[in-house]
C-alpha positions as CSV (number, residue, x, y, z in Angstrom):
1,X,92.1,88.6,108.3
2,X,94.8,87.0,110.6
3,X,98.3,87.1,109.0
4,X,101.8,85.4,109.7
5,X,104.5,88.2,110.5
6,X,106.5,87.0,107.6
7,X,106.9,89.5,104.6
8,X,105.7,87.0,101.9
9,X,102.3,86.3,103.8
10,X,101.9,90.1,104.6
11,X,102.2,90.5,100.6
12,X,99.7,87.7,100.1
13,X,97.2,89.3,102.5
14,X,97.7,92.7,100.5
15,X,97.0,90.8,97.2
16,X,93.7,89.2,98.7
17,X,92.5,92.5,100.0
18,X,93.0,94.2,96.5
19,X,90.7,91.5,95.2
20,X,88.0,92.0,97.8
21,X,85.2,94.6,97.4
22,X,85.6,95.8,101.0
23,X,89.3,95.1,102.3
24,X,89.6,93.4,105.6
25,X,91.5,94.5,108.6
26,X,94.7,92.8,109.1
27,X,96.1,91.3,112.3
28,X,99.5,90.0,112.6
29,X,99.5,86.7,114.6
30,X,102.8,85.2,115.8
31,X,101.0,81.5,115.9
32,X,100.9,81.7,112.0
33,X,104.6,81.9,111.7
34,X,106.6,79.9,109.3
35,X,108.3,76.7,110.9
36,X,111.5,77.7,112.7
37,X,114.2,76.1,110.9
38,X,117.5,74.7,112.4
39,X,120.2,77.4,112.9
40,X,122.5,75.4,110.7
41,X,120.4,76.4,107.5
42,X,119.2,80.0,108.3
43,X,120.6,82.6,106.1
44,X,121.8,79.9,103.5
45,X,120.5,79.4,100.0
46,X,117.8,76.8,99.6
47,X,120.0,75.2,96.8
48,X,123.0,74.9,99.1
49,X,123.6,70.9,99.3
50,X,123.8,71.1,103.1
51,X,120.4,72.8,103.2
52,X,119.0,70.3,100.7
53,X,120.1,67.4,102.7
54,X,119.0,68.9,106.0
55,X,115.5,69.8,104.8
56,X,115.1,66.7,102.9
57,X,116.1,64.5,106.1
58,X,113.5,66.6,108.1
59,X,110.7,66.7,105.6
60,X,110.8,63.5,103.5
61,X,111.7,60.8,105.9
62,X,109.7,59.2,108.6
63,X,110.9,59.7,112.2
64,X,109.6,59.6,115.7
65,X,107.2,62.3,116.9
66,X,109.8,63.7,119.2
67,X,112.8,63.7,116.5
68,X,114.7,67.1,116.4
69,X,117.6,67.6,114.0
70,X,119.1,70.3,116.3
71,X,117.2,73.6,117.4
72,X,114.3,73.7,114.9
73,X,110.5,73.5,115.5
74,X,109.8,69.9,115.4
75,X,106.7,67.7,114.8
76,X,105.6,68.0,118.6
77,X,106.1,71.8,118.7
78,X,104.1,72.4,115.3
79,X,101.3,70.2,116.6
80,X,101.1,72.1,119.9
81,X,101.1,75.4,117.9
82,X,98.3,74.2,115.8
83,X,96.4,73.2,118.9
84,X,97.1,76.7,120.4
85,X,96.0,78.5,117.2
86,X,92.7,76.3,116.9
87,X,92.0,77.4,120.6
88,X,92.8,81.1,119.8
89,X,90.5,80.8,116.7
90,X,87.7,79.4,118.9
91,X,87.8,82.7,121.3
92,X,87.3,85.0,118.2
93,X,83.9,86.6,117.8
94,X,83.8,86.8,114.1
95,X,81.6,84.3,112.2
96,X,84.4,83.9,109.5
97,X,88.2,84.5,109.8
98,X,90.6,84.6,106.9
99,X,94.1,83.2,108.0
100,X,97.1,83.7,105.9
101,X,100.0,81.4,106.9
102,X,102.7,78.9,105.5
103,X,102.4,75.5,103.8
104,X,103.9,73.2,106.3
105,X,101.8,75.0,109.2
106,X,98.9,75.1,107.1
107,X,99.0,71.1,106.5
108,X,99.6,70.7,110.3
109,X,96.4,72.8,111.0
110,X,94.4,70.7,108.5
111,X,96.0,67.4,110.0
112,X,95.2,68.5,113.5
113,X,91.6,69.4,112.5
114,X,91.1,65.8,111.1
115,X,93.0,63.8,113.8
116,X,93.3,66.0,116.8
117,X,95.6,64.9,119.8
118,X,95.9,61.4,117.9
119,X,97.8,62.9,115.1
120,X,101.2,61.4,114.8
121,X,104.4,62.2,112.7
122,X,103.7,59.2,110.3
123,X,100.2,60.5,109.5
124,X,101.2,64.2,109.0
125,X,104.0,63.1,106.7
126,X,101.5,61.0,104.5
127,X,99.1,64.2,104.4
128,X,102.3,66.4,103.4
129,X,103.3,63.8,100.8
130,X,99.9,63.6,99.3
131,X,99.4,67.3,99.1
132,X,100.0,68.1,95.4
133,X,100.4,71.8,95.9
134,X,103.7,73.3,97.3
135,X,103.0,76.9,97.6
136,X,100.3,79.5,98.3
137,X,97.0,77.7,99.1
138,X,93.9,79.0,100.4
139,X,91.6,76.6,102.3
140,X,88.5,77.2,103.7
141,X,87.4,74.9,106.5
142,X,84.1,75.5,108.3
143,X,84.4,73.0,111.3
144,X,80.9,74.2,112.7
145,X,79.0,73.6,109.5
146,X,80.9,70.3,108.9
147,X,79.9,69.2,112.4
148,X,83.5,68.6,113.5
149,X,85.3,69.5,116.8
150,X,88.7,70.5,115.8
151,X,90.2,68.6,118.8
152,X,88.4,65.3,118.0
153,X,89.3,62.9,114.9
154,X,87.1,63.2,112.0
155,X,85.7,60.0,110.3
156,X,86.0,61.4,107.0
157,X,89.3,62.0,104.8
158,X,88.0,65.3,103.4
159,X,86.2,68.3,105.0
160,X,82.9,69.4,103.4
161,X,83.3,72.8,102.1
162,X,87.0,72.8,101.8
163,X,88.3,74.8,98.9
164,X,91.7,75.0,97.4
165,X,93.2,77.7,95.4
166,X,96.8,78.1,94.2
167,X,98.7,81.2,93.4
168,X,101.8,80.7,91.3
169,X,105.1,81.3,93.2
170,X,107.1,84.3,91.5
171,X,109.7,81.5,90.7
172,X,107.4,79.4,88.6
């Protein structure tokens, strides 16, 4: 099991392991980290009007692939990190790998599997807007069985064998 270093993903991986007949060994992988936010909002409440405005501007508006509000990880940065993660996963010996990460990056991974290097911010935003879940998803993607190369565009909009499970957020 490969897990983001953030506390809530570590907790999620513990919950998953409690449900398995044979718990998996966990490995923390920096590539699975949450998106780095602009320093202007770090440490502030998510309901702070300035934070809401900045996050809405970054996540809920169309902009160029290279747009950057300030010092955050932008679309191009996330796309490159998704490519690096898929390259890394391709070097692993395991037949199956469980990955625990964050929603924004999970959507970037799925989008990159589907579109590869041709992925642009407009397409990514559309995928994000159409993704009905906003927290704690488990997606299973078998690129080998689906006949997909994670670096080339897929003709289909859905991957065979993709499963989606939702765990309710503590705040819900």
